[in-house]
C-alpha atoms as an extended CHARMM CRD file, in Angstrom:
* protein
*
       150  EXT
         1         1  UNK       CA            -76.9900000000      -27.4090000000      -48.9580000000  PROA      1               0.0000000000
         2         2  UNK       CA            -79.1000000000      -28.1500000000      -46.1790000000  PROA      2               0.0000000000
         3         3  UNK       CA            -75.9940000000      -29.4610000000      -44.0530000000  PROA      3               0.0000000000
         4         4  UNK       CA            -74.2860000000      -25.9620000000      -44.8430000000  PROA      4               0.0000000000
         5         5  UNK       CA            -77.1240000000      -24.2450000000      -43.0780000000  PROA      5               0.0000000000
         6         6  UNK       CA            -77.1700000000      -26.5950000000      -40.3430000000  PROA      6               0.0000000000
         7         7  UNK       CA            -73.3320000000      -26.4070000000      -39.5730000000  PROA      7               0.0000000000
         8         8  UNK       CA            -73.5050000000      -22.2080000000      -39.3600000000  PROA      8               0.0000000000
         9         9  UNK       CA            -75.7410000000      -22.1530000000      -36.3940000000  PROA      9               0.0000000000
        10        10  UNK       CA            -73.4090000000      -24.5210000000      -34.5000000000  PROA      10              0.0000000000
        11        11  UNK       CA            -70.2150000000      -22.7370000000      -35.0850000000  PROA      11              0.0000000000
        12        12  UNK       CA            -71.9640000000      -19.7340000000      -34.0280000000  PROA      12              0.0000000000
        13        13  UNK       CA            -72.9940000000      -21.1280000000      -30.6700000000  PROA      13              0.0000000000
        14        14  UNK       CA            -69.1920000000      -21.8390000000      -29.8480000000  PROA      14              0.0000000000
        15        15  UNK       CA            -68.3780000000      -18.3610000000      -30.0220000000  PROA      15              0.0000000000
        16        16  UNK       CA            -68.0870000000      -16.3860000000      -27.1340000000  PROA      16              0.0000000000
        17        17  UNK       CA            -70.9640000000      -14.0670000000      -26.8330000000  PROA      17              0.0000000000
        18        18  UNK       CA            -70.6740000000      -10.3800000000      -26.8740000000  PROA      18              0.0000000000
        19        19  UNK       CA            -72.3240000000       -7.8720000000      -24.2430000000  PROA      19              0.0000000000
        20        20  UNK       CA            -75.4160000000       -6.8450000000      -25.4100000000  PROA      20              0.0000000000
        21        21  UNK       CA            -75.8450000000       -3.5490000000      -26.5220000000  PROA      21              0.0000000000
        22        22  UNK       CA            -78.7800000000       -1.6050000000      -25.9150000000  PROA      22              0.0000000000
        23        23  UNK       CA            -80.5120000000        0.8130000000      -28.7730000000  PROA      23              0.0000000000
        24        24  UNK       CA            -80.4220000000        4.6110000000      -28.4340000000  PROA      24              0.0000000000
        25        25  UNK       CA            -77.3600000000        6.7510000000      -29.7540000000  PROA      25              0.0000000000
        26        26  UNK       CA            -74.9130000000        3.7430000000      -29.3290000000  PROA      26              0.0000000000
        27        27  UNK       CA            -71.3670000000        4.5210000000      -31.1370000000  PROA      27              0.0000000000
        28        28  UNK       CA            -71.9690000000        1.8660000000      -33.8040000000  PROA      28              0.0000000000
        29        29  UNK       CA            -71.0460000000        3.9020000000      -37.1450000000  PROA      29              0.0000000000
        30        30  UNK       CA            -67.9500000000        2.9620000000      -39.0270000000  PROA      30              0.0000000000
        31        31  UNK       CA            -66.8830000000        6.8260000000      -39.4280000000  PROA      31              0.0000000000
        32        32  UNK       CA            -67.6270000000        7.5640000000      -35.6160000000  PROA      32              0.0000000000
        33        33  UNK       CA            -65.2690000000        4.9410000000      -34.5310000000  PROA      33              0.0000000000
        34        34  UNK       CA            -62.5090000000        5.8710000000      -36.8410000000  PROA      34              0.0000000000
        35        35  UNK       CA            -62.7750000000        9.6070000000      -35.6300000000  PROA      35              0.0000000000
        36        36  UNK       CA            -62.8850000000        8.2550000000      -32.0390000000  PROA      36              0.0000000000
        37        37  UNK       CA            -59.6350000000        6.1630000000      -32.9950000000  PROA      37              0.0000000000
        38        38  UNK       CA            -58.0120000000        8.9970000000      -34.4870000000  PROA      38              0.0000000000
        39        39  UNK       CA            -58.6650000000       11.2900000000      -31.3750000000  PROA      39              0.0000000000
        40        40  UNK       CA            -57.5810000000        8.4820000000      -28.8330000000  PROA      40              0.0000000000
        41        41  UNK       CA            -54.3240000000        8.3600000000      -30.9310000000  PROA      41              0.0000000000
        42        42  UNK       CA            -53.5900000000       11.6510000000      -30.9620000000  PROA      42              0.0000000000
        43        43  UNK       CA            -54.3130000000       12.1130000000      -27.2070000000  PROA      43              0.0000000000
        44        44  UNK       CA            -52.0470000000        9.0120000000      -26.3390000000  PROA      44              0.0000000000
        45        45  UNK       CA            -49.1790000000       10.5590000000      -27.9360000000  PROA      45              0.0000000000
        46        46  UNK       CA            -49.8340000000       13.9980000000      -26.3350000000  PROA      46              0.0000000000
        47        47  UNK       CA            -49.9210000000       12.3170000000      -22.6250000000  PROA      47              0.0000000000
        48        48  UNK       CA            -46.8450000000       10.2080000000      -23.6580000000  PROA      48              0.0000000000
        49        49  UNK       CA            -44.9710000000       12.9150000000      -24.5230000000  PROA      49              0.0000000000
        50        50  UNK       CA            -46.0760000000       15.1230000000      -21.3620000000  PROA      50              0.0000000000
        51        51  UNK       CA            -45.2080000000       12.3310000000      -19.0600000000  PROA      51              0.0000000000
        52        52  UNK       CA            -41.8080000000       12.0760000000      -20.6940000000  PROA      52              0.0000000000
        53        53  UNK       CA            -41.0200000000       15.5920000000      -20.3790000000  PROA      53              0.0000000000
        54        54  UNK       CA            -42.2400000000       15.7440000000      -16.6950000000  PROA      54              0.0000000000
        55        55  UNK       CA            -40.2200000000       12.8830000000      -15.6930000000  PROA      55              0.0000000000
        56        56  UNK       CA            -37.2450000000       14.3750000000      -17.3780000000  PROA      56              0.0000000000
        57        57  UNK       CA            -37.5090000000       17.7080000000      -15.8110000000  PROA      57              0.0000000000
        58        58  UNK       CA            -38.0340000000       15.7750000000      -12.0070000000  PROA      58              0.0000000000
        59        59  UNK       CA            -34.9400000000       13.5700000000      -13.1490000000  PROA      59              0.0000000000
        60        60  UNK       CA            -33.0390000000       17.1670000000      -13.9410000000  PROA      60              0.0000000000
        61        61  UNK       CA            -34.1820000000       18.8270000000      -10.7700000000  PROA      61              0.0000000000
        62        62  UNK       CA            -33.1250000000       15.4590000000       -8.7840000000  PROA      62              0.0000000000
        63        63  UNK       CA            -29.6500000000       16.2350000000      -10.3820000000  PROA      63              0.0000000000
        64        64  UNK       CA            -29.2960000000       19.6720000000       -9.4330000000  PROA      64              0.0000000000
        65        65  UNK       CA            -30.9240000000       19.3690000000       -6.1390000000  PROA      65              0.0000000000
        66        66  UNK       CA            -28.8470000000       20.1500000000       -3.0000000000  PROA      66              0.0000000000
        67        67  UNK       CA            -29.6870000000       19.9370000000        0.6210000000  PROA      67              0.0000000000
        68        68  UNK       CA            -31.7040000000       22.7890000000        1.6550000000  PROA      68              0.0000000000
        69        69  UNK       CA            -31.8760000000       24.6110000000       -1.7170000000  PROA      69              0.0000000000
        70        70  UNK       CA            -34.4330000000       27.3740000000       -2.1410000000  PROA      70              0.0000000000
        71        71  UNK       CA            -35.5830000000       29.0610000000       -5.1990000000  PROA      71              0.0000000000
        72        72  UNK       CA            -37.5710000000       32.1670000000       -4.4920000000  PROA      72              0.0000000000
        73        73  UNK       CA            -40.5090000000       33.5580000000       -7.2940000000  PROA      73              0.0000000000
        74        74  UNK       CA            -39.4030000000       37.1440000000       -7.8040000000  PROA      74              0.0000000000
        75        75  UNK       CA            -43.2060000000       38.0270000000       -8.1550000000  PROA      75              0.0000000000
        76        76  UNK       CA            -44.8290000000       36.7290000000       -4.9110000000  PROA      76              0.0000000000
        77        77  UNK       CA            -41.4550000000       36.0330000000       -2.9830000000  PROA      77              0.0000000000
        78        78  UNK       CA            -42.6050000000       32.7740000000       -1.8830000000  PROA      78              0.0000000000
        79        79  UNK       CA            -40.1090000000       30.0390000000       -2.0520000000  PROA      79              0.0000000000
        80        80  UNK       CA            -40.3870000000       26.6520000000       -3.5760000000  PROA      80              0.0000000000
        81        81  UNK       CA            -37.8560000000       24.1480000000       -2.6360000000  PROA      81              0.0000000000
        82        82  UNK       CA            -36.6190000000       21.9560000000       -5.7100000000  PROA      82              0.0000000000
        83        83  UNK       CA            -37.7880000000       18.6540000000       -3.9730000000  PROA      83              0.0000000000
        84        84  UNK       CA            -41.7110000000       19.7570000000       -3.9500000000  PROA      84              0.0000000000
        85        85  UNK       CA            -41.0700000000       21.1080000000       -7.8680000000  PROA      85              0.0000000000
        86        86  UNK       CA            -39.6360000000       17.4330000000       -8.2040000000  PROA      86              0.0000000000
        87        87  UNK       CA            -42.2560000000       15.7280000000       -6.6300000000  PROA      87              0.0000000000
        88        88  UNK       CA            -45.1440000000       18.0810000000       -8.4670000000  PROA      88              0.0000000000
        89        89  UNK       CA            -43.5430000000       16.8650000000      -12.0410000000  PROA      89              0.0000000000
        90        90  UNK       CA            -43.6250000000       12.6740000000      -10.7580000000  PROA      90              0.0000000000
        91        91  UNK       CA            -46.8790000000       13.1700000000      -10.0070000000  PROA      91              0.0000000000
        92        92  UNK       CA            -48.2110000000       15.0220000000      -13.2090000000  PROA      92              0.0000000000
        93        93  UNK       CA            -46.0340000000       12.3840000000      -15.1190000000  PROA      93              0.0000000000
        94        94  UNK       CA            -47.8750000000        9.6270000000      -12.9520000000  PROA      94              0.0000000000
        95        95  UNK       CA            -51.2340000000       11.1750000000      -13.8000000000  PROA      95              0.0000000000
        96        96  UNK       CA            -50.6680000000       11.4040000000      -17.6200000000  PROA      96              0.0000000000
        97        97  UNK       CA            -49.3500000000        7.6840000000      -17.4700000000  PROA      97              0.0000000000
        98        98  UNK       CA            -52.7800000000        7.0010000000      -16.0280000000  PROA      98              0.0000000000
        99        99  UNK       CA            -54.5910000000        8.6730000000      -18.7180000000  PROA      99              0.0000000000
       100       100  UNK       CA            -52.4440000000        6.7950000000      -21.2680000000  PROA      100             0.0000000000
       101       101  UNK       CA            -53.2770000000        3.3100000000      -19.6060000000  PROA      101             0.0000000000
       102       102  UNK       CA            -57.5190000000        4.3890000000      -19.8570000000  PROA      102             0.0000000000
       103       103  UNK       CA            -56.7360000000        5.3840000000      -23.7670000000  PROA      103             0.0000000000
       104       104  UNK       CA            -55.4590000000        1.7610000000      -24.0660000000  PROA      104             0.0000000000
       105       105  UNK       CA            -58.1430000000        0.0960000000      -22.6160000000  PROA      105             0.0000000000
       106       106  UNK       CA            -60.4870000000        2.2260000000      -24.9720000000  PROA      106             0.0000000000
       107       107  UNK       CA            -58.5530000000        1.2990000000      -28.1190000000  PROA      107             0.0000000000
       108       108  UNK       CA            -58.7660000000       -2.5620000000      -27.0210000000  PROA      108             0.0000000000
       109       109  UNK       CA            -62.4400000000       -2.0200000000      -26.7300000000  PROA      109             0.0000000000
       110       110  UNK       CA            -62.7070000000       -0.7070000000      -29.9140000000  PROA      110             0.0000000000
       111       111  UNK       CA            -60.9070000000       -3.6630000000      -31.1820000000  PROA      111             0.0000000000
       112       112  UNK       CA            -62.9480000000       -6.3110000000      -29.2700000000  PROA      112             0.0000000000
       113       113  UNK       CA            -66.2820000000       -4.6230000000      -30.0780000000  PROA      113             0.0000000000
       114       114  UNK       CA            -67.1760000000       -3.0960000000      -26.5110000000  PROA      114             0.0000000000
       115       115  UNK       CA            -66.5880000000        0.5840000000      -27.0160000000  PROA      115             0.0000000000
       116       116  UNK       CA            -68.9830000000        2.5990000000      -26.0360000000  PROA      116             0.0000000000
       117       117  UNK       CA            -70.7250000000        0.2260000000      -23.2730000000  PROA      117             0.0000000000
       118       118  UNK       CA            -70.6870000000        1.1510000000      -19.4950000000  PROA      118             0.0000000000
       119       119  UNK       CA            -68.5420000000       -1.1100000000      -17.4960000000  PROA      119             0.0000000000
       120       120  UNK       CA            -70.8720000000       -1.1660000000      -14.7520000000  PROA      120             0.0000000000
       121       121  UNK       CA            -74.3060000000       -1.2760000000      -16.5000000000  PROA      121             0.0000000000
       122       122  UNK       CA            -73.6980000000       -2.4140000000      -19.6090000000  PROA      122             0.0000000000
       123       123  UNK       CA            -75.8710000000        0.4350000000      -21.2820000000  PROA      123             0.0000000000
       124       124  UNK       CA            -74.4880000000        2.0490000000      -24.0810000000  PROA      124             0.0000000000
       125       125  UNK       CA            -72.5700000000        5.3660000000      -23.8180000000  PROA      125             0.0000000000
       126       126  UNK       CA            -74.3060000000        8.4600000000      -25.3910000000  PROA      126             0.0000000000
       127       127  UNK       CA            -72.1760000000        9.8980000000      -28.5730000000  PROA      127             0.0000000000
       128       128  UNK       CA            -71.9160000000       13.0560000000      -26.8370000000  PROA      128             0.0000000000
       129       129  UNK       CA            -70.1010000000       11.8790000000      -23.7290000000  PROA      129             0.0000000000
       130       130  UNK       CA            -67.5490000000        9.7490000000      -25.9890000000  PROA      130             0.0000000000
       131       131  UNK       CA            -66.7510000000       12.9540000000      -28.0160000000  PROA      131             0.0000000000
       132       132  UNK       CA            -66.3600000000       14.7790000000      -24.8060000000  PROA      132             0.0000000000
       133       133  UNK       CA            -64.4070000000       12.0990000000      -23.4450000000  PROA      133             0.0000000000
       134       134  UNK       CA            -63.2230000000        9.1690000000      -25.6330000000  PROA      134             0.0000000000
       135       135  UNK       CA            -61.7950000000        7.1560000000      -22.8500000000  PROA      135             0.0000000000
       136       136  UNK       CA            -64.9880000000        7.1830000000      -20.6460000000  PROA      136             0.0000000000
       137       137  UNK       CA            -66.0460000000        3.7560000000      -19.2160000000  PROA      137             0.0000000000
       138       138  UNK       CA            -68.7890000000        4.8860000000      -17.6880000000  PROA      138             0.0000000000
       139       139  UNK       CA            -72.1340000000        6.0120000000      -18.8710000000  PROA      139             0.0000000000
       140       140  UNK       CA            -73.3080000000        9.6290000000      -16.8190000000  PROA      140             0.0000000000
       141       141  UNK       CA            -75.4350000000        7.9190000000      -14.7450000000  PROA      141             0.0000000000
       142       142  UNK       CA            -72.8020000000        5.3990000000      -13.3300000000  PROA      142             0.0000000000
       143       143  UNK       CA            -70.3370000000        8.0110000000      -13.0130000000  PROA      143             0.0000000000
       144       144  UNK       CA            -72.4200000000       10.6730000000      -11.0860000000  PROA      144             0.0000000000
       145       145  UNK       CA            -73.9660000000        7.4720000000       -8.9900000000  PROA      145             0.0000000000
       146       146  UNK       CA            -70.2970000000        6.8430000000       -7.7670000000  PROA      146             0.0000000000
       147       147  UNK       CA            -69.8640000000       10.2550000000       -6.6200000000  PROA      147             0.0000000000
       148       148  UNK       CA            -72.8400000000       10.2700000000       -5.0610000000  PROA      148             0.0000000000
       149       149  UNK       CA            -72.1340000000        7.4120000000       -2.6020000000  PROA      149             0.0000000000
       150       150  UNK       CA            -68.5950000000        8.9460000000       -1.5120000000  PROA      150             0.0000000000
């Protein structure tokens, strides 16, 4: 029996250490993580659908576009070229795809046990922030500190 006890610590020492989580309002509960995963998966599906729809719309505008073609808005009287509409759709599609990438990173963090840990300082991201922004990668202090330096 003593050999079994000695073997266990040796096996543990060969594993890669996980980042340390600090105590506090850390998202460690199984129900919390399950709810967050469901939220992320639903939000991801919405962004994927939005990105595909906008890309399709941009492609349709490109097919319909003729040089110098302008559409006029009846209410404001201002014109908007199909090219500008197409560029807007492409930009919004790219933003939706970027959100999908952030969500995928958050889901991967859940799988490796690092979800809810600030990427910059390593402290726990409060549950309230994760509920508001499930794919948050930075704690409020690091996020706001990054904005102040710009």
